[in-house]
DRENKOLTOR-936917 format. One record per residue (C-alpha): chain; residue in three letters; y, z, x. Coordinates in Angstrom, 1 decimal, decimal comma. Layout:
<sites>
chain=A; resn=Ala; Y=Y; Z=Z; X=X
...
</sites>
This chain:
<sites>
chain=A; resn=Met; Y=-28,8; Z=-108,7; X=-25,3
chain=A; resn=Thr; Y=-31,7; Z=-106,1; X=-25,0
chain=A; resn=Thr; Y=-32,2; Z=-103,2; X=-27,1
chain=A; resn=Tyr; Y=-34,0; Z=-100,3; X=-25,8
chain=A; resn=Leu; Y=-34,9; Z=-97,5; X=-27,8
chain=A; resn=Val; Y=-35,4; Z=-93,9; X=-26,2
chain=A; resn=Thr; Y=-37,3; Z=-90,8; X=-27,6
chain=A; resn=Gly; Y=-36,7; Z=-87,2; X=-25,6
chain=A; resn=Ala; Y=-33,4; Z=-88,6; X=-24,2
chain=A; resn=Asn; Y=-31,4; Z=-85,8; X=-24,0
chain=A; resn=Arg; Y=-32,8; Z=-84,6; X=-20,6
chain=A; resn=Gly; Y=-35,5; Z=-85,5; X=-17,7
chain=A; resn=Ile; Y=-36,6; Z=-89,1; X=-17,3
chain=A; resn=Gly; Y=-35,9; Z=-90,3; X=-21,3
chain=A; resn=Leu; Y=-32,1; Z=-89,4; X=-19,8
chain=A; resn=Glu; Y=-32,8; Z=-91,0; X=-17,0
chain=A; resn=Tyr; Y=-34,3; Z=-93,9; X=-18,9
chain=A; resn=Cys; Y=-30,9; Z=-94,2; X=-20,6
chain=A; resn=Arg; Y=-28,7; Z=-93,9; X=-17,6
chain=A; resn=Gln; Y=-30,7; Z=-97,4; X=-16,4
chain=A; resn=Leu; Y=-31,5; Z=-99,2; X=-19,2
chain=A; resn=Lys; Y=-27,7; Z=-99,1; X=-20,2
chain=A; resn=Glu; Y=-26,9; Z=-101,5; X=-17,2
chain=A; resn=Gln; Y=-29,4; Z=-103,5; X=-19,1
chain=A; resn=Gly; Y=-28,4; Z=-103,8; X=-22,8
chain=A; resn=Glu; Y=-27,8; Z=-101,8; X=-25,8
chain=A; resn=Val; Y=-29,9; Z=-98,3; X=-25,4
chain=A; resn=Ile; Y=-29,9; Z=-95,9; X=-28,3
chain=A; resn=Ala; Y=-31,0; Z=-92,9; X=-27,6
chain=A; resn=Val; Y=-33,3; Z=-90,7; X=-30,0
chain=A; resn=Cys; Y=-33,1; Z=-86,4; X=-29,6
chain=A; resn=Arg; Y=-32,7; Z=-83,8; X=-31,6
chain=A; resn=Ser; Y=-29,6; Z=-82,7; X=-29,7
chain=A; resn=Pro; Y=-27,7; Z=-84,6; X=-27,1
chain=A; resn=Ser; Y=-27,0; Z=-82,7; X=-23,8
chain=A; resn=Pro; Y=-23,6; Z=-83,3; X=-22,2
chain=A; resn=Glu; Y=-24,8; Z=-85,6; X=-20,0
chain=A; resn=Leu; Y=-26,0; Z=-87,8; X=-22,6
chain=A; resn=Lys; Y=-23,5; Z=-88,1; X=-24,5
chain=A; resn=Ala; Y=-21,6; Z=-88,9; X=-20,9
chain=A; resn=Leu; Y=-23,4; Z=-92,0; X=-21,0
chain=A; resn=Gly; Y=-21,9; Z=-93,7; X=-24,1
chain=A; resn=Val; Y=-24,7; Z=-94,9; X=-25,3
chain=A; resn=Gln; Y=-26,1; Z=-95,1; X=-29,2
chain=A; resn=Ile; Y=-27,3; Z=-92,0; X=-30,0
chain=A; resn=Ala; Y=-29,3; Z=-90,6; X=-32,7
chain=A; resn=Ala; Y=-29,5; Z=-87,0; X=-32,8
chain=A; resn=Asp; Y=-31,2; Z=-84,2; X=-35,2
chain=A; resn=Ile; Y=-34,6; Z=-86,1; X=-34,7
chain=A; resn=Asp; Y=-37,8; Z=-84,2; X=-35,2
chain=A; resn=Leu; Y=-40,3; Z=-86,7; X=-34,4
chain=A; resn=Thr; Y=-42,9; Z=-84,7; X=-36,1
chain=A; resn=Ser; Y=-41,1; Z=-85,1; X=-39,2
chain=A; resn=Glu; Y=-42,1; Z=-87,7; X=-41,3
chain=A; resn=Gln; Y=-38,8; Z=-88,1; X=-43,3
chain=A; resn=Ala; Y=-36,7; Z=-87,2; X=-40,1
chain=A; resn=Val; Y=-38,2; Z=-90,6; X=-38,9
chain=A; resn=Lys; Y=-37,6; Z=-92,9; X=-42,0
chain=A; resn=Asp; Y=-34,2; Z=-91,2; X=-41,9
chain=A; resn=Leu; Y=-34,0; Z=-92,8; X=-38,5
chain=A; resn=Ala; Y=-35,1; Z=-96,2; X=-39,7
chain=A; resn=Thr; Y=-32,9; Z=-95,8; X=-42,2
chain=A; resn=Arg; Y=-29,8; Z=-95,3; X=-40,2
chain=A; resn=Leu; Y=-30,9; Z=-98,1; X=-38,1
chain=A; resn=Asn; Y=-30,6; Z=-100,6; X=-40,8
chain=A; resn=Gly; Y=-33,0; Z=-103,3; X=-39,9
chain=A; resn=Gln; Y=-31,4; Z=-103,4; X=-36,0
chain=A; resn=Lys; Y=-33,4; Z=-104,9; X=-33,7
chain=A; resn=Ile; Y=-35,3; Z=-103,4; X=-31,1
chain=A; resn=Asp; Y=-37,1; Z=-104,8; X=-28,1
chain=A; resn=Val; Y=-38,3; Z=-102,1; X=-26,1
chain=A; resn=Leu; Y=-39,2; Z=-98,6; X=-27,4
chain=A; resn=Ile; Y=-40,2; Z=-96,1; X=-25,1
chain=A; resn=Asn; Y=-42,5; Z=-93,2; X=-26,8
chain=A; resn=Asn; Y=-41,0; Z=-90,8; X=-23,8
chain=A; resn=Ala; Y=-40,7; Z=-87,9; X=-26,1
chain=A; resn=Gly; Y=-43,6; Z=-85,3; X=-25,3
chain=A; resn=Ile; Y=-44,3; Z=-81,1; X=-24,7
chain=A; resn=Ile; Y=-46,1; Z=-79,4; X=-22,6
chain=A; resn=Glu; Y=-47,3; Z=-75,5; X=-22,4
chain=A; resn=Arg; Y=-49,7; Z=-74,0; X=-20,0
chain=A; resn=Val; Y=-52,4; Z=-72,5; X=-21,8
chain=A; resn=Thr; Y=-56,0; Z=-71,5; X=-20,4
chain=A; resn=Leu; Y=-59,1; Z=-70,5; X=-21,6
chain=A; resn=Glu; Y=-58,2; Z=-67,1; X=-21,6
chain=A; resn=Asn; Y=-54,9; Z=-67,4; X=-23,6
chain=A; resn=Leu; Y=-55,9; Z=-70,0; X=-25,8
chain=A; resn=Asp; Y=-53,6; Z=-70,7; X=-28,5
chain=A; resn=Phe; Y=-54,5; Z=-73,4; X=-31,2
chain=A; resn=Ala; Y=-51,2; Z=-73,7; X=-32,7
chain=A; resn=Ser; Y=-49,9; Z=-74,4; X=-29,1
chain=A; resn=Ile; Y=-52,3; Z=-77,2; X=-28,6
chain=A; resn=Arg; Y=-52,2; Z=-78,8; X=-32,4
chain=A; resn=Arg; Y=-48,2; Z=-78,7; X=-31,7
chain=A; resn=Gln; Y=-48,6; Z=-80,4; X=-28,6
chain=A; resn=Phe; Y=-50,8; Z=-83,3; X=-29,9
chain=A; resn=Glu; Y=-48,4; Z=-83,5; X=-33,1
chain=A; resn=Val; Y=-45,6; Z=-84,2; X=-30,7
chain=A; resn=Asn; Y=-47,8; Z=-86,4; X=-27,4
chain=A; resn=Ala; Y=-49,9; Z=-88,0; X=-30,0
chain=A; resn=Ile; Y=-49,2; Z=-88,3; X=-33,8
chain=A; resn=Ala; Y=-45,2; Z=-88,6; X=-33,6
chain=A; resn=Pro; Y=-45,1; Z=-91,7; X=-31,4
chain=A; resn=Leu; Y=-47,6; Z=-93,3; X=-33,6
chain=A; resn=Arg; Y=-45,6; Z=-92,6; X=-36,5
chain=A; resn=Leu; Y=-42,4; Z=-93,8; X=-35,1
chain=A; resn=Thr; Y=-43,7; Z=-97,0; X=-33,8
chain=A; resn=Thr; Y=-45,7; Z=-97,5; X=-37,4
chain=A; resn=Thr; Y=-42,2; Z=-97,0; X=-39,2
chain=A; resn=Leu; Y=-40,3; Z=-99,3; X=-36,9
chain=A; resn=Leu; Y=-42,4; Z=-102,2; X=-36,9
chain=A; resn=Pro; Y=-40,0; Z=-104,2; X=-38,3
chain=A; resn=Asn; Y=-37,5; Z=-103,6; X=-35,8
chain=A; resn=Leu; Y=-39,4; Z=-104,0; X=-33,1
chain=A; resn=Asp; Y=-40,4; Z=-107,6; X=-35,6
chain=A; resn=Ala; Y=-36,9; Z=-108,9; X=-35,9
</sites>
């Protein structure tokens, strides 16, 4: 059975990934706070995970306890509307942290699970 780990699983595309993939294997849904719709799917949920936190990602790896992951879907992401007129470097930095660094952190931390 294939095991999928999906980040940003509480709504939108991540939730739909979980909905469809649960028919094909085991799903581990990673999010900060699970939505009622995610809970209703009956998949394994790893909640309270802030992917920008190195410690939270390490805690997730500990929770997984060596569980094999066949497919990692780095879906979590944010976008904020900024223009040159209202440029906010803190917002840009946050988007970069969530959209670029966090997936790399998660992937490298879970390499043992992906190689299992």
